[in-house]
C-alpha positions as semicolon CSV with decimal commas, in nm:
position;residue;x (nm);y (nm);z (nm)
1;M;-1,066;0,526;-1,875
2;S;-1,404;0,575;-2,050
3;D;-1,719;0,627;-1,855
4;A;-1,858;0,295;-1,957
5;A;-1,544;0,118;-1,801
6;Q;-1,551;0,310;-1,480
7;P;-1,662;0,133;-1,158
8;T;-2,006;0,230;-1,016
9;A;-2,042;0,418;-0,694
10;A;-2,178;0,110;-0,544
11;E;-1,883;-0,097;-0,637
12;V;-1,659;0,163;-0,474
13;R;-1,880;0,148;-0,159
14;A;-1,876;-0,234;-0,149
15;A;-1,486;-0,226;-0,175
16;A;-1,484;0,023;0,122
17;E;-1,688;-0,211;0,325
18;A;-1,457;-0,503;0,227
19;V;-1,159;-0,292;0,368
20;K;-1,359;-0,252;0,694
21;T;-1,429;-0,621;0,717
22;A;-1,068;-0,717;0,655
23;L;-0,951;-0,457;0,904
24;D;-1,175;-0,617;1,170
25;R;-1,054;-0,964;1,076
26;H;-0,691;-0,868;1,093
27;L;-0,733;-0,707;1,443
28;A;-0,904;-1,020;1,563
29;A;-0,629;-1,239;1,430
30;V;-0,377;-1,010;1,587
31;E;-0,558;-1,028;1,929
32;R;-0,560;-1,410;1,903
33;R;-0,217;-1,444;1,795
34;S;-0,057;-1,769;1,896
35;G;0,299;-1,694;1,812
36;E;0,532;-1,463;1,621
37;D;0,468;-1,653;1,285
38;D;0,095;-1,715;1,342
39;P;-0,035;-1,823;0,992
40;A;-0,373;-1,670;1,077
41;V;-0,216;-1,317;1,125
42;S;-0,033;-1,360;0,799
43;E;-0,352;-1,463;0,615
44;A;-0,546;-1,175;0,754
45;F;-0,268;-0,941;0,662
46;N;-0,271;-1,054;0,306
47;Q;-0,649;-1,025;0,281
48;L;-0,629;-0,671;0,431
49;A;-0,355;-0,571;0,172
50;A;-0,568;-0,718;-0,113
51;A;-0,878;-0,551;0,000
52;A;-0,697;-0,215;0,043
53;E;-0,545;-0,238;-0,300
54;A;-0,878;-0,327;-0,475
55;Y;-1,045;-0,026;-0,300
56;D;-0,750;0,205;-0,385
57;E;-0,785;0,118;-0,759
58;L;-1,163;0,152;-0,762
59;L;-1,149;0,487;-0,582
60;Y;-0,901;0,628;-0,827
61;D;-1,098;0,496;-1,138
62;R;-1,417;0,632;-1,011
63;H;-1,309;0,962;-0,820
64;D;-0,950;1,025;-0,926
65;E;-0,852;0,996;-0,563
66;V;-0,623;0,775;-0,369
67;T;-0,594;0,648;-0,006
68;P;-0,335;0,799;0,227
69;F;-0,185;0,466;0,333
70;E;0,002;0,183;0,180
71;I;0,035;-0,179;0,298
72;P;0,361;-0,344;0,196
73;S;0,342;-0,714;0,081
74;A;0,496;-0,975;0,281
75;E;0,729;-1,051;-0,008
76;E;0,878;-0,696;0,003
77;A;0,991;-0,739;0,382
78;L;1,349;-0,820;0,460
79;P;1,387;-1,098;0,723
80;P;1,538;-1,011;1,066
81;Y;1,908;-0,961;1,062
82;A;2,097;-1,297;1,141
83;G;2,450;-1,207;1,046
84;P;2,752;-1,188;1,263
85;E;2,735;-0,965;1,571
86;E;3,071;-0,824;1,491
87;P;3,133;-0,856;1,128
88;N;3,488;-0,868;0,970
89;A;3,368;-0,752;0,627
90;I;3,087;-0,566;0,473
91;S;2,963;-0,531;0,128
92;V;2,782;-0,199;-0,004
93;L;2,527;-0,271;-0,286
94;I;2,402;0,034;-0,478
95;R;2,153;0,091;-0,738
96;R;2,079;0,437;-0,893
97;D;1,836;0,486;-1,158
98;Y;1,860;0,772;-1,417
99;T;1,653;0,896;-1,705
100;V;1,843;1,026;-2,013
101;A;1,652;1,350;-2,008
102;E;1,884;1,545;-2,241
103;P;2,078;1,315;-2,481
104;Q;2,249;1,600;-2,653
105;R;2,384;1,731;-2,328
106;L;2,507;1,371;-2,246
107;L;2,683;1,335;-2,583
108;A;2,846;1,681;-2,565
109;Q;2,995;1,607;-2,219
110;A;3,123;1,274;-2,345
111;Q;3,290;1,444;-2,635
112;R;3,454;1,698;-2,429
113;V;3,593;1,422;-2,208
114;E;3,700;1,213;-2,507
115;A;3,879;1,515;-2,669
116;A;4,065;1,604;-2,342
117;E;4,154;1,255;-2,209
118;Y;4,197;1,023;-2,500
119;D;4,482;1,076;-2,754
120;D;4,423;0,766;-2,952
121;V;4,052;0,716;-3,006
122;V;3,978;0,355;-3,069
123;D;3,616;0,411;-3,185
124;D;3,559;0,747;-3,347
125;D;3,185;0,720;-3,286
126;A;3,196;0,622;-2,923
127;A;3,106;0,972;-2,797
128;G;2,845;1,005;-3,076
129;T;2,605;0,747;-2,942
130;V;2,417;0,736;-2,595
131;P;2,570;0,395;-2,497
132;G;2,920;0,507;-2,599
133;A;2,878;0,835;-2,425
134;L;2,764;0,665;-2,090
135;G;3,070;0,421;-2,124
136;I;3,298;0,729;-2,146
137;L;3,128;0,924;-1,859
138;F;3,106;0,640;-1,624
139;G;3,464;0,541;-1,692
140;E;3,586;0,893;-1,625
141;F;3,380;0,985;-1,319
142;E;3,309;0,822;-1,000
143;P;2,936;0,726;-0,951
144;D;2,906;0,966;-0,662
145;E;3,039;1,242;-0,875
146;I;2,790;1,161;-1,156
147;A;2,501;1,143;-0,892
148;S;2,594;1,501;-0,764
149;R;2,637;1,639;-1,109
150;H;2,375;1,438;-1,300
151;K;2,198;1,741;-1,438
152;E;2,536;1,839;-1,618
153;F;2,535;1,510;-1,797
154;G;2,173;1,533;-1,916
155;L;2,038;1,280;-1,656
156;E;1,750;1,288;-1,426
157;E;1,748;1,105;-1,100
158;G;1,503;0,810;-1,031
159;D;1,500;0,575;-0,750
160;S;1,811;0,458;-0,568
161;T;1,881;0,212;-0,289
162;L;2,191;0,118;-0,081
163;W;2,223;-0,199;0,107
164;V;2,502;-0,288;0,358
165;T;2,554;-0,653;0,411
166;A;2,786;-0,831;0,664
167;A;3,019;-1,119;0,657
168;E;3,228;-1,319;0,879
169;E;3,526;-1,296;0,634
170;P;3,596;-1,104;0,315
171;P;3,552;-1,286;-0,010
172;E;3,845;-1,392;-0,213
173;A;3,962;-1,166;-0,474
174;G;3,772;-1,192;-0,796
175;E;3,526;-1,428;-0,639
176;W;3,192;-1,275;-0,722
177;L;3,298;-1,046;-1,024
178;E;3,109;-1,257;-1,283
179;A;2,780;-1,220;-1,088
180;P;2,821;-0,937;-0,833
181;F;2,458;-0,904;-0,739
182;E;2,357;-1,273;-0,708
183;H;2,366;-1,491;-0,395
184;I;2,279;-1,200;-0,151
185;D;2,146;-1,343;0,164
186;P;1,863;-1,102;0,294
187;Q;1,932;-1,208;0,655
188;Q;2,291;-1,064;0,608
189;V;2,154;-0,713;0,532
190;V;2,268;-0,473;0,821
191;C;2,069;-0,176;0,692
192;R;1,899;-0,040;0,383
193;F;1,852;0,329;0,263
194;D;1,594;0,399;-0,015
195;V;1,533;0,725;-0,197
196;S;1,217;0,744;-0,413
197;A;0,976;1,008;-0,530
198;V;0,698;0,796;-0,374
199;F;0,838;0,906;-0,034
200;D;0,809;1,280;-0,111
201;D;0,463;1,309;0,070
202;E;0,563;1,074;0,347
203;V;0,889;1,239;0,460
204;S;0,849;1,601;0,573
205;D;1,195;1,679;0,680
206;G;1,361;1,613;0,356
207;E;1,566;1,314;0,482
208;D;1,619;0,987;0,286
209;D;1,357;0,715;0,363
210;I;1,555;0,507;0,645
211;D;1,419;0,237;0,870
212;F;1,555;0,165;1,215
213;V;1,426;-0,157;1,371
214;D;1,641;-0,223;1,692
215;E;1,742;-0,032;2,001
216;D;2,071;0,007;2,175
217;E;2,135;-0,009;2,543
218;D;2,020;0,347;2,595
219;G;1,696;0,287;2,410
220;D;1,794;0,490;2,088
221;L;1,708;0,337;1,750
222;E;1,974;0,183;1,555
223;P;1,977;0,091;1,185
224;V;1,986;-0,287;1,218
225;N;1,762;-0,395;0,935
226;A;1,517;-0,197;0,704
227;E;1,235;-0,292;0,486
228;K;1,034;-0,141;0,208
């Protein structure tokens, strides 16, 4: 950003004052809360989130600095778990992102697999392209093995998430194969486990970012529902 486009010190100070005002309003709304879903609290929360985001952006643009806190948006939060108490079936939804950091390494690995495993090669160029190589490797190795050996395949890990959802009964065979990730009811999510570089500064013990929101009879936390 050019010097001409940078916010002034006064603008940054005004944004900081707006955060302070929003904090006071949010606390006042919480103290006057009329119920669990009080709209005044939600409005104050959203105003605080907007003020904090604006201040964070101006602070970074002016001073190349950030705030040590993050306020999640209401849209990001999963609703409370409302699934069966004793589910008869679960679904595990996993997403893992990778960057193709070393395409040549990826291609070389696919070519080795193709040479060792396939006697009749349908497409001679399959292992010579990145999409073809990915198809060969993910067809040969389990996703967990690729995750543990990603560097061997020229991949670099990105964000990942795992959701466990509950159901009364298992779905019929082939029922959801055409659209496997649609029609997921957030209220059926038992627990959620996220891994991201954004948590590196927040989690000091090196464990994955996991939220626990309920307690068992002994007062210990249980992974009932998590939100990011």
